[in-house]
C-alpha angles and dihedrals in degrees: 000000000000094000091045090053091050090051092046090051092050094046090054092046089046092050091053093047098040092060092055118084114237096247088053091050090056094046093046093047091048092051094043091047092049092049091047093051095046094049095044095048096045090054094056102029097115092050089048094052091048092049094050091051091057095040094059097042135068092237116123113248124232134147089249092054090044092055089045090055090049092046091048092049093050093044097046106028104019137258094278090058088075084075093051108139089024089115089057088043091055093045087054103033097048095058091031094055093039091053094041096052093041094048090048091054091048095046089049088051092049095045090045095049095117096031103067118183090007131106118248114258112255097263092052091046087057092044093052089051094048095048088050089054095048092048096050095041092050095050097046106031105120089056089060091054091050092051092051091051092048092051095055103040134076115261092244091062095056120015096181141003095259089059088052091055094045094046095045091048095048098042101034106019137243094290089062089067086066097042111133093021094129098056089041093055093043091048089047092052091053096038097046093042094051095040097052093037092053095045094046092046091050090048091051091049090048090052091052093045098043095042095245098315114147113251114254117242092259091049088051091050092049089051090048091047091055089048090051093049092050097045094043091051095051100044101035103106090056088053090057091048093048093049092049093049093045094050099037093108090057098042099046096251102112093125095041099051101048098134146005098268095037090054093045093049093043092052091046092051096047100040109008128231106297098036094037115027093028097036111143094010092126089060088047088056087062099036098039100055093044092049097044094043092051091044096051092042093048091047096050095045094044092046094049092048094047091047091048088053091049092050090047090055093044090051092049091054 
């Protein structure tokens, strides 16, 4: 029965996708990816800002100190300030998520060319996710650096993201806009590979167990949350390294954080493994699963709706 369920699930999915022209597949996945990224990041923006502030400093992280930071921000700068940098996040995450999900769909199609109606084997599932992460990171990287800088600076230093780009370019040079790219792309390879691999594997298992029934939104969120937990845990030290390299010009560490290994060793020597390279991971274990769960669920539901509308209009013509 499990195998029949898996086949049934794939036949239904294949029917839906086979009726949609390829250019429509790209457009629908771009739109669904953009919506998924925007919704997920807006939900967890205050936690993201709190996490980044601890990642780039020498302060010890605890939930108590995280709540203190949130309370202090609300009291002195206003509730809405918890979303500071979110405009830069949106400008990055909308194209990033749109490209990532669309690239993943296209890489899956390419890798699956001779395996119609079958799931990709595990190593190709991981490869499709990794390639999607590399593609989206490479095409949107300077916006990630801008967002990190906005999150750790006072509002009077940078009033908007264009000012961040211009000030960084004038004061530190063009190359600085790509500072931290290597740890980011390495982290993204691991993060996206693990994330998509886990989610796709859990969806396959669900199809086998539920005899081909579509997962409910909450089930999708749970599968996404597990994927988020696994991917965050594996790639986290590279996240610390990239944030420190990206914000070195704002935090007075330009000479300390010059490269990936120098930054990692410097962080380890000053703060150790747990308090340095894994600082704030406990908050990420809350933030990550929520965000990834919301993102995958939003993407799947939005994509299905958009493709159903496309088929409806094609059938009408």
